[in-house]
NUFILUM-141445 format. One record per residue: residue in one letter; x, y, z of N, C-alpha, C, O in turn. Coordinates in pm, whole numbers, plus 50000, padded with zeros to 5 digits. Layout:
N
aXYZXYZXYZXYZ
...
This chain:
484
m500624987449999500234994550005500505010349993500405013850110
p500825022749913501475033749888501235042850038500055042850074
p502295051150139502035055850180500635069050144500145071950035
p500335074150270499405086450218499895098150210500885101050277
r499255107550122499625121950073499525132850159498505136650217
t500365136450164500575146850336499705156650334499205160950438
g499245163850151498835172350151499525190150153499085200750198
r500855185850075501805198050147500555205750052499675210350125
g500345207749923499535218249864498925229149903498825240649861
l498275218550055497385229650137497815244850159497195255050126
p499135243550228499405259250280500045266750165500215278950179
w500525258950019500755268649954499285274649859499215286249816
l497935261549836497445274749854496385285849874495745293249799
g496505283450036496365291750106497195305150114496645315650149
l499105304350067498865316050049499375322649907500305330249879
v498345316049833498455324049697496845331749636496555339049542
l495755322049801495035331249783494975346249848494435356649810
s495935342149985495885353050025496615366049963496305377849980
s497405361949904498635372249801496915374349706496785386049671
v496245369249682495255372349576494585387249630494495398449580
c494205381249753493475394649890493975407249893493375417549860
v495215406149938496525418149933496425427049819496455439349814
a496285416149706496845421549634495015432149597495115443449547
l493895427549623492465432749562492535440949644491525447849631
g493565447449786492805455949920494285469649823494135481849824
s495305463249767496055474949708495745484449630495995496449620
e494795471949543494365480849376492965487449451492375496849398
t492575482349562491115493649597491385507049647491045518349610
q492125502349746493125518949754494175524549670494825535049676
a494165519749633495315526149470493715534249411493775546449396
n492995530449395491305535349317490735545249442490675557549451
s490475537949504490645550349615491025568349618490205577449635
t492375569349600492785576149634492465584349481492145596149494
t492535578649328492325580149192490785583249186490405587849078
d489835581349287488345578649241487805587149319486675590949291
a488695594249476487685599349564486715615949542487095624249460
l485905617449599485005622649596485345639349653486205642749735
n484655645449601485455658349639483915664349744482725661249742
v484555671949811483315674549913483505690749905484475698349906
l482025692449895481625700949907480055712350053478825710950059
l480605717850102479625713150199479515733350258480375742150257
i477755733350308477615743950248477065752050383475925748250406
i477295757350434476695756850587475955780850588476545791350566
v474425777050626473655791650604473935794750736474785787850792
d473245806250817473645819150899472685819550951471895827650904
d472155810851084470385815551111469485806451051468795800651135
l469245803050920468425796150850467565789150904468125782250989
r466335786950899465415776250949465165768950793465755769250685
p464065763250841463795756050740462195762150611461255755550568
s462525774750594461845779950541461925779050406462255789350348
l461615765550313462395774450205461255758450134460705748350179
g461435765050009459975754849969459915739749936458965732049920
c461115738449932461605720049959460935714750062460185705050048
y461195722050205460195718750310459355722050337459125723750457
g458225725350222457195728350204456215744150305455255745850381
d457345752550234457205767850249456365769350142456455760150061
k455615777450115454385779750000454765796649969454735802449861
l455005800250064455855817250024457185821949989457345832049921
v458055815550028459245811650016459955810049884459855799049831
r460395816149846461205812049663462655810449687463695817149686
s462255799249709463975789649691464255781549578464295769449601
p464445785449462463845773849333466155771549347466015759749381
n467175772649347468295767749363468705761049488469765754849490
i468025761649581468065746849691466995744349664466945736849761
d465935743349619464975734049589465195722349470464655711649442
q466255730249420466775727049295467615710449317467445699949255
l468715714449451469705708549503468745699649540468685690049464
a467845699549643467255691449706466375682849633465975673949708
s465895681849515465515674549416466425661749360466205650749310
h467735670849404468755661549397469225653749492470315649349456
s468975650649578469935650749667468645638549877467455637349905
l469385635849915468415629450049468715644950111469485654550113
l467355638750163466765653650273466135649350375465525638650377
f466245658050480466135650950616465165659550671465535671250684
q464285657450699462915669850751463095670150918462445679150971
n463785662750998463335662651145465085669751145465585666951254
a465665674551093467435680751198466775686551230465715692251204
f467815684551331468325695851493469565698151513470395689251496
a469905710851556471125717351581471285714151703470205709651742
q471955714051777472935706451938472565723852006472475724752128
q472445731151958472235745852049472185755051941472935755551843
a470965763951976470865776351893471855789751900471605800851855
v472905785951961473905797651950475225798151812475685786751800
c475625803951754476055797851641477455791551714477555779251718
a478605800551775480145792551770479515778451856479975768551799
p478795775051951478615762152002478005751151879478345739651850
s477145758451834476515751751752477855741051642478065729151620
r478325752051608479445746551432480835741851501481405732451446
v481385747351611482365737751698481205723651717481655712151714
s480075725451732480095709651816479985702551608480985696551568
f479275703551548479285701551445480365693251330480335683051261
l481315704651356482875702751307483745695151362484755690251313
t483125693951519484615685551575483565673351557483885668051451
g482705668251598481215656451591481015654051748480405644151792
r481505662751820481195662052003479865675852013479505684651935
r479495672052140478125678952190479285692152294480385694152347
p477895697852260478625709752361479075708052492479975714752543
d477985692552591478785689952669480025688052671480545693952766
t481075679452578481995676752563483415685452539484535684552588
t482585697452406483905715352353483755718052494484785721352552
r482575717152567482405727052627482435746052633483065755852672
l481325741652565481525757952474479815761452418479325757052314
y479185769352508478155775452562478025792752493476925798252495
d478735796952460478665813052447479675813052340479515804152256
f480825822152322481785828352175483015824152293484195823852260
n482695822052393484295827252505485195815352533485465814252652
s485625808152470486795795952479486795790552339486005791952246
y488135782652354488565779652239489055763052232490185759852267
w487955752152176488045740252264488965729152229488665717252237
r490545735752176491525727152196491985733152321492885727452382
v491515743452362492485749052484491685745952655492205745752767
h490375743952614489885742452723489195731252718489115725952829
a488505723752607488195711652640489185696852603489435687652682
g489485697752501490015685752408490975687052208490595689552094
n491635685152242492545682752133491645680152018492075675651911
f490605682652035489815672651912489635675651780489485687051737
s489665663951701490235670851512488765670151521488015666851612
t488475676751326487585684151291487405677351170488445674851110
i486125672951106485915674550992486935681450853486825676550740
p487535688650871487745698050732489475688150738489905681050648
q490455692050930491285679050956491655667350943492735661450937
y490275663850937490185647250924490515642450757491255633250723
f489715651450668489815649450553491515657050486492275652650399
k491585666050549493425669050531494145658550548494855653750461
e493995653550679495085638150711494705627950624495105616350615
n493725635450550493915614150411493625623050299492485622850252
g494525631150250494865640350143494125648350102494395649649983
y493415654150125492125661150073492675672350115493065674250230
v492785684049977493175701750014491645705950087490495701850070
t492065712550145490995712950241490695730950210491485735750129
m489815739050257489375751750221488495753850289487745745150333
s488355775050331487585775950391487075789850350487895799050351
v485365793350300485575803050215483725812350323482665805950326
g483835823250374483135829950489482965825250591484085824650642
k481985819750682481485819550810481705803150805480675796550793
v483165795050813482325781050807482605781651007481725780751092
f483865783051027483955783251229483105800651229482755808651142
h483055800151370482355809251442483285819951451483795817051559
p484225836551392484555837951410485845845651573485165852451650
g487115844951608487135845351750487665840951829488765836551795
i487345839351948488065835652054487575816752002488205806252004
s486525819451970486175799551995486475792851886486575780651895
s486705800651733488105795651715490055795651675490905792251592
n489875801451788491255807551822491575819151741492785821451744
h490725829351650491335841051595491795835951476492395844051406
t491645821651423492195814551272491395808851221491475809651099
d490295800751272489035793351245490405785451216490775786051099
d491185778251302491075765151341492265763451266492865752751281
s492855774551163494445774551131495845771251190496335780151258
p496375762851178497115754151026496085741451070496155732550985
y495245738451168494605724151191493665720851109494075710751052
s492995722451085491715720751002492135729850846492265721650755
w492275739350814492605742050634493975739850604494955742750673
s493925732350448495365735350361495845747250365497075746850370
f495315760450364495075778550272494675783950384493645780450442
p495545794050429494545801750524492225807850479491595811950381
p492045805850567490585807750512490025820850462490095830150542
y489425823550334488805834750332488045839050368487075831550373
h487825850950413487115864850433486705875350355487605882950320
p485165878750303485275886350285485625902750289485345908950392
s485905905950239486325923050277485085933050349484995940350448
s484465929950267483185937850296482035933850411481065941050436
e482315921850471481715917050620482025928650718481315929150819
k482995937850702483025941650828482295954850826482045958650941
y481895963050732480455966750710479005966050753478025973450766
e479365954050769477285943850868476905952450948475735956250949
n478115958751055476425964851144477145980751157477245986551264
t477605986451023477546000251055477086011150933477196008650813
k476666021150977475216030950930476196030050792477226036050759
t475076015750702475106015550544473736016750541473546019650423
c472386016250607471086016850611470366030450555470466040250629
r469756031950450469376043650433468126046250456467386041150371
g467346054950575466336053850591465096062950550465426070450458
p463986064450583463606072250491463356088350522462596096150466
d464216090350627465056101750619466076112150540466436123850535
g466306096750469467636099350357469246094550418470266093650350
e469086091550572470456092550638470936078950623470336069250576
l472016079650666472586060750674472376055050866472736061750963
h471826043650870471656038550998472156025251017472546020750909
a472276018051104472546005551154471666004651210471456008951323
n470335993551079468915990451102469035978651107469715972951022
l468555973351183467775955351149467655958351014468705960550953
l466015959150919465865961450804466695971550724466555983450751
c467535968050629468655968750562468645964950395469685960750343
p467355966950313467825967150186468515976550113468435988450141
v469215972250019470245984350026470205984249834469285977449788
d470795988749767471445991549702473165990149646474245995749629
v472405978549634474475971049620475345986149538476235990449612
l475245991049454475905999949373476596009549502477786012749503
d475766012749591475946024349692476946017949832477796024149895
v476516003849851477186004949985479246002349946479955998449854
p479326005950038480666006650047481385989449969481005978149998
e482605993949858483215984649737482605976549666482975966249609
g481155984249675479695981849565480015966849584480145961049476
t480195957949708479005946349671479265943749806480005949949882
l478175928749840478295925150011479235908050031480045901549965
p478705907050122480075895650146479975877950086480825869250072
d478685878350064478295867850065478495863649884478855853249830
k477975880649814478335876549690480065877249660480515871549561
q481125886049771482635876849721482595865249760483345857549701
s481655859149878482365845049882482065838249794482825829749749
t480585841149738480675830949610481805833049493482395823949433
e481915842349480482825850149366484305835749418484745825949358
q484595841449543485795832649600485955812849575486845806149521
a484765809249636484435800349576485275796149444486455792649435
i484225797749341484245794849209485875793449217486705785149251
q485805806949163487715805249178488095797649266489135792749221
l487875793049375488255779549370488505767849329489595762849302
l486975761449321486715756349187487415750649020487535741748936
e487655762949061488485762548950489565756548897489935749148806
k490055764949025491765761249015491535744949096492465737049112
m490595743349126491085728349206490555719149065490575707149095
k490255720648972489455713448860490425702148793490115690848755
t491855709648790493015702748777493785692648859494255681548839
s493695702248970494365695349104494335678649068493555673748987
a495405670749146495295652449141494875651049276494775638949296
s494485659149409494575658749476492825659549474492355665449377
p491755653349587490715653549590490185668949676491085672349752
f489405675249680489075686149754488075686549839487115679249814
f488035695549963487155696150028486795706450115487175708650230
l485935713450034485045733650064484445733950103483465728050058
a484325741850249483565742250299482705765550241483115774750171
v482135764250284481765779750220480395779950293479345774450260
g480755790350435479575796050491479595811250477480365820750488
y477645806750432477095821450350476415826250487475945818750574
h476455841550489476095851650628474705849850641474415844050746
k473785852750569472595855550539472055845650544472695836550492
p470665841550603469865853450643470025860550764468995864650816
h471585863950845471765866450980471005882550985470415888350894
i471165885251071471045897551114472175906751125473045903351205
p472345917751062471245923750996470455924550884471055932050808
f469535921250839468885916650716469255928250582468475936150528
r470575926250557471145936550491471665927150350472365917250328
y470775937450269470535922750130470295935549963470635947349972
p469965932349889469855934749763468495938549760467645929949739
k468015956449787466555959249747465345952149654464155951249682
e466075947449532465225941549438464925932249505464275925849422
f464895923449643464095908749656463225916549751462525906449762
q462755923249812461555928949892460275923049770459345915049779
k460845932849642459515928649517459345918549558458245921149607
l459575903249594458885890549564458105885649687457355875849680
y458375895549839457385894149881456245903949971456015904350092
p455525913149830454745923449920454065918150041453425907850057
l454485932250158453325931950265452365925750255452115916950336
e451775927750181450215922350181449985902350177449115893950202
n451275903050131451445888650086451695881150290451565870950357
i452095895050301453135882450428452575885250583452535895650649
t452095869950616451755865450718451725869250880452725862050884
l451675870150911452055868351130452635854351127452855848051023
a452825851051227453305841751303452045835851340451095843551348
p451795818751374451185811151399450085811051524448885809551543
d451375813551599451515813851746452345829951777453555830651796
p451675838851778453105850151847452945857252017453455867952052
e452005846852117452165850452187453425843452299453895832352276
v453825851052408454105843752520453435832652545452235833452517
p454085814952621453035810952649453275815052774454185821452826
d451995808652822451695814352943452655805853047452975794153024
g452965811153134453455800253288454775797553219455405788553276
l455475803753095456355798953082457745805853151457795817053201
p458945795553138460245799553263460685811053195460395811053076
p461475823653249461765834553234462885830153120463105835753012
v463735815053192465045806653153464905805652986465755806552898
a463605803752984462895791752846462585807652787461895808552686
y463055819152846462675832452691463615836952663464255837752768
n464515842952537465385853452553464825864352445464325861252337
p465065882352510464155887952487464515895752404464175907552401
w465665887152282465805893052161466245903852218465435912852240
m467965905952265468395921052267469315922152148469765933052113
d469495914852108470545918751968469695929851889469985941851888
i468685924551828467745934251794467185944351762466815951051665
r467225943451965466865956952015467775969052013467495980152058
q468855965551957470475974751973470815977251844471955981251822
r469885975151735469075984751602468665998051606468176001851712
e468766006151513468336020251547467086020051450466576030451407
d466726010051425465066007751406463646009351483462596015651498
v464545997151522463735989251616464005994751766463545988551861
q464806007251785465086007951868464116022551901463396023152001
a464186029951837463016038851797461596035451783460806044551760
l461056019451797459786017451857459226013752013458176009352061
n461006019652078460526019852229459516009652243458296010852229
i460235998952273459775986152315460045981452437461235983452464
s459435975852528459405970452641460145958352677460095947452621
v460805961552769461735944752819460865939852882459905946352924
p461045926952901461705914252835460415909152683460525901552587
y459515916352723458325911352655457925912752504457615904152421
g458045927452495458005933952403456165940652438455775946552539
p455215936152290455005926552166455925942652069455915954952073
i456675929851982456675942551835455675945751731455255937351651
p455145963851736453635962551700453465955551531454255957751440
v452575949251523452165941551404452825947551251453535941951168
d452405958151256453215961251097454505959951076455015955550973
f455235964851203457295958851164457455941451191458365934651145
q456685938151251456465926151251456395921751090457385917351032
r455355923351038455145918850888456365927150780456405924950659
k457425937950858458895938850809459845928350836460255920450751
i460125928550929460575916451012460905901850893461845898550822
r459995898150913459595883550820459645890450704460675896350736
q459485893250635459345905050458460895900350444461225891650363
s461865907250534462925912650495463575896950520464335893150431
y463305886050651463845878350625464145868650502465215863550467
f462775867650446462615859750352463135861450260463725852750197
a463035874550226464035883750098465515877950080466235875949983
s465675875750247467185874650230467615859550199468765855750176
v466555852450202466765836750253467145838250040468185834449987
s465785845249956466025842949834467125846749818467915838249776
y467725862649845468995863549776470225853049857471235852149788
l470265846649964471315837349936470935824449864471755815149861
d469585823249800468885805549687469855815649599470935810149616
t470025823349544471075824449398472385825349420473135826349323
q473015825349577474565826649585474785814249597475955810849578
v473895804649629474035788849601473985785149475474905777549446
g473175787949381472275791049290473755785549176473995775349113
r474525799749198475365802249074476605797549111477605796949040
l476415792349291477275786549354477825768649268478965764449244
l476315761349238476095746749233475925752149030475675743248949
s476025761149001475575763048850477195763948810477555756648718
a477775768848848480045766148804480205753348877480965745648819
l479765749648971480185730448980480005725848861480725718648793
d478775731248836477545720948662478525724548541478545716748446
d479345735948537479585742248458481915736348444482635736848344
l482215732648567483655724048559483255713048520483865708348424
q482375706948565482325691548532482585688448623483425679848597
l482425689148811482075680748865481185679348973481285673849083
a480385684848923479235677748976479075662249039478675658449149
n479625654248907479535640648890480825636248959481325627448889
s481385638049039482605640849150482455646549274483385646249354
t481125652849308481245664049464480215659149527479095661249480
i480345652049638479285650549717479205668549782480085675849826
i477535670949759477425681749820476335686749969475245681249954
a476355692150050475885688950195475395699050246476205702850330
f474605705150244473775721150285473605721450427474065712650500
t473095729350460472525729750574472295738850678471115742150667
s472845745050780472595754750882472955756651064472685747051135
d473495767851120474015764151229472695761051301472655749551343
h471595768751326470515770851376469385773351265469485772451142
g467975777651368467195781151333466865797851365467735806551372
w465805799351376465925817351385463975819051420463125815051341
a463695825151542462605825851555461595837651428462285846351376
l461155837551416459685850651323458605856851369457855862851292
g458325855951535457575860751610456795846251691455775847051759
e457505834351664456535828451728457095824051913458205823151965
h456165822751947455505824252104456285837952135456665837652252
g456475844452100457465861952118458665865352118459415871952189
e458725858052000460425850352021461045865051893460185873751884
w461585866251857462825871751724464255874751754464905884851781
a464625855151731465485851751787466115844251778465175837751731
k467135835551775467815825751816467455820251949466345818051997
y469085817752013468435812052153467995811152263468255815852374
s466845800252195466645792552256465835779552259465585778452139
n465305769852314464705757352260464095751052187464135739252150
f463035766252149461555759152054462235755751920463225759251855
d461135746251911461505740051757462435753351635463485750051580
v462085761251623462285772251525463305776551521463665783751428
a464365771751663465715779851702466495767951668467515770451604
t466265754251697467065740951631466395738651510466995745851431
h465635733651458465435728451356466265738051204466155749451161
v466895728251172467495735951025467275727550911466395718950925
p467865728150802467795721150676468485715250666469485719850720
l468675704350615470045692450604469915683150456469035674650442
m470695685450376470315676750289471515665350243472425664550326
f471605659850171473115657150106472475647349907471605640249856
y473615654049884473965652349699474955640949712476035646149686
v475075632649729475695618649621475965614649486475285606549423
p476915620149446476555616349233476475602649235477065597049328
g475665593349127475495580149154474425573249247473895562149244
r474325582549317473195573549500471925583249497470825580049452
t472185592949542471075603249512470645608549401469715616549393
a471485603249283470975612149147471245602149068471855593249127
s471015600148957471825596248871472975604048815472785616148801
l474165598848781475075603448713474545613048622473485609848568
p475245628648579474735635848459475785634048342477005634948348
e474835630848217475235630548108476065637448035475805649448035
a477175633647958477985643947877477035656447840476055653247772
g477165670747875476675681647838475565682547921475275693547969
e474715669947953473305677548074474345685448241475505684948283
k473005692148284473405697748380472155702448503471035707748508
l473215696348597471885688748702471545703448797470725702848889
f472265716348763472415722648896472535738448769473425746848755
p471545737148718471215751448629470435765248734469595766048824
y471465776048640470635787848756469035785448778468385775448748
l468755793348818467405794848862466835809448916467165814349024
d465855815848816466265829548885464605832048946463595830548877
p464645836349099463675835249167462375843349132461255841549180
f462695851649051462035860248975461335861248886460655871148857
d461445846348803460975840748686459945835348740460385827348823
s458655835248739457045835048790456855821648713455725817148736
a457525814248635457005806248528457735794448597457195783348595
s458915796348657459615783648782458685775148874457695779048935
q459045766648871457525754048922458525752449052459725754749038
l457865747749199458355740149322459285728449275459035724049163
m459965724649320460385709449303460275702449405460905705649505
e459765695449403459995686149485461295676749532462165672349456
p461175674349714462615667949733463165653849643462215647449598
g464355648849613464035638549553464125625049654463625614549612
r464625625349758463875613549877464055624050015464495635350034
q463575615850079463415622150195463785614450301464155602750294
s463655622750427463645607950565462695615050602462175623550529
m462335612350720461155616050834462445610950971461835607951074
d463405610050982463785601251155464015616251186463845625951112
l464535615451344464845626251377466685623351398467365614851456
v467005637351304468725630751270469465644051385468735648851472
e470555647651374471005663251412472325663351368472965654651308
l472655675751411473885678551290475255674251382476325677051328
v475325667751517476625656551523477335644951449478365638251447
s476145647051390476185633951299476385635251147476085627351057
l477085649651143477195656951049478725647750994478825642350884
f480135647951132481015643051076481245622551003481705616650905
p480685620251109480815603651058480115603750936480985600250856
t478865605950858477795603050775478965609550637479235603650532
l479485624150686480755629250537482155622350490482865625550395
a482335611750588483665604350585482945596450512483235597250392
g481905587350544481595580450506481015574750345481105564950271
l480335588950353480185588950156481265590450100481445586849984
a482645598950214483675601650122484265590250081484715591349967
g484445578450137484745566450142485975564250251486725554550253
l486015577450354486955570950496486185561550596485015558450615
q488025557050678486345551350795486215563950923486765572750989
a484955555850888484415567250979484435572051153483765565451232
p485075581551190485845581951319484935574451403483735577251399
p485485562851501485125556751560483985561351718484555570951770
r483355559651759482595560651889482845564351964483615556952026
c482525577852034483765582152146483395576352263482215573852285
p484635572852375483915569952502483595577252613483845589252600
v483055573552732482575586652836483505583952938483445573353001
p484535594352965484065604752879485335605652768486225597252779
s485415613952678486375616452619487395626852575487735627952457
f487805633352658488085644352610489715644652615490395654352582
h490145634052656491515623852609491665620552474492865619152452
v490945618552367490355612252305490545618652192489545625252163
e491575619752101491085634451968490465627351866489475633951834
l490515619251813489745613251681488445605051721488375592751715
c487435613551764485595602651781484985609251761485315621151767
r483955605951731482285611151718481055606351837480955596251908
e480325617051823479295613351917477935611451840477205604351909
g477425614651743476955614751676476725600451590477725593451573
k475445595851535475345589551500475545586251370474805593551304
n476315577251281476415576651127475535571951036475445560151001
l474785582350989473405583450845473735573150755472705568750704
l474875566950712474885557450616473605549550577473155550950463
k473205544050636472275536650658471115539250532470695531550446
h470695558150575468935562550500469485560550358468605557350278
f471025561950296471875559250130471205544950088471035541549971
r470825536650207470755523250116469065521650051468095515850100
f469285531749885467855526849865467285516249808467855513349703
r466295508849838465425495849853465405498249632466045491249553
d464685507349604464735510949456465555510649363465155511849247
l467465508249405468055511249312468285489449326468275480649412
e468465491249175468465471449136470115476349118470535466549180
e470855480649098472555475849153472715492649213472305504149196
d473655483649296474445493649382475755501449352476855496449378
p475615513849297476695519949195477835526049275478895529749225
y477435527049433478105535649515478085526949653477025522949701
l479405524349713479985518349786480475529849921481605534349937
p479135533050016479895540250074481705544750155482355554750188
d481845526150154483095528950213484135518350177484115506450210
y485145525250095485905516650053486535506650091487105501349995
s486825498150246487235496350266486385483750307486845472750338
l484985487550300483995476650258484105472050101483475461650083
r484515475150026485295467949909486035458249902485775448349833
i487255459949983488225451450003487655440050086487625428850034
v487115442050236486335431250343485275422750201485305410450192
s484555429950118483765416450018484425411649925484135399749910
q485355415949839486075409349705487255396649887486865385049897
c487845399049941488675392050056487605382350092488065371750133
q486025383050088484975372950190484655361850087484225350650112
v485145370649894485235360349839486415349649778486335339249714
v487245355749819488305350849812488655338649920489405329149896
k487735341750079487685330050170486995322050119487335310750156
n485685321850009484895309550012485525304349928485445292049931
i486235308949839486835303149687487365292249780487005280549769
s488315296649882489125288449961489185275350022489725264350022
i488215284050083487335269050144486685262350110486085254350182
l486555263349972485705253849880486735244449821486555232349818
l487965251149768488915246349702489535234949786489915223649756
i489505241649897490675228550017489805216850022490295205650036
f488155219550006487795206950098487565197249900487315185249882
l487685203549835487865197149741489295189949671489365179149612
l490435200149701490955193749710491475182849837492145173349798
s491225183949972491275171450089490505159050014490825147150018
c489075166949921488825149349865489335140049755489015128449731
c490305149149686490885145949618492135136249664492755127249608
l492195142049784493995137649818493355127149876494255120149922
r491975120449908491745109950042491355096649967491435085850026
g490865097749813490635090949724492115089049696492475081949602
């Protein structure tokens, strides 16, 4: 009887199959470098979901609505706090204000809480060119007077030169004199420098997109728009979209009975404006005269439509540069703003109107089909064009979500590994996140094929799993042959 076969080929077979897995992984990593998606993050200041795509029948926002028609829109997204600096530091670090230890404007998290990584910093460390235009971080102490440079950005952040005039006397009143008013529709040609901050930010962002079109590296571009933050300083022609006779008052304008004083904000920031001071409104509850309430709401909505034109020009340029098929677009706000609801005319509260924000993500090939050659997904739409029709959101989620989820979601959509969940406490941990990853919302059942995998590491795992299954089958067959 011949001696039994030893099966010396089995280790060799395992080595070969392991090599195949390694090769597949290396190839996927190489592809992730060349095929990485860009990211355009648009952050708006004080924007509540008063947009057509959120069901507002009055506000004209055709360009944002068009973005929503190609996006996944979250109907119930909320900020962590209705104050600019705490909210922005929170969602840009993926940590709650209790962790960043910032509830106002007066501390820098890297000094007073922990050396926490930010979204742009994480992308920068993973090979992206990161750029900031306009108000992304809140300026001042809360971002170390540098917008968190050099940690977060590849280049010094850009701030429009004309923003220094926002709170100066540039509003021409009925008396013909210039005032520092709350309501400030302007003739752009008459204001200092002949432009406005958001116009400058759009122009700068487009110039950066033009430069990055030929770059070998992917980009992360954050664009922060000022309006509709007070003062309502916007091109006066946008008032025409909202005749005062069409402006309704807030449906619940009274301060709730028994409201604890700690839950109410007396909107001192608007009381400092000259036109509001002239009304001699009592502190803390007012009320504001009804005719002036209509004017405030008119100017807020006009500011939103002005903002919409800037978003439209930015997205149209992205299209013209043929970057729409390789760029994720995230659109959100730092918090909302009360327009008379509960007797409030401010943020600074925990009412729904102050914390509820728009949130949508466009992912090429995932939330919308890739554009064909010569096709434009985001042609500029004129809000003054009465023929334009309201566009419905492409896909919607009614789930309750929060802005602290922005960090892991953007990382995952771009093919990067999402930061791990934070331990408690996490002050000593530089890279982690406290929000849920929203990637599960991007798995749509109506897609016959899955053209987009949000995490390149998943491709490696799936390919190696196939190799592993083949390996097990071949080893089984080979062992059967050896026994035979």
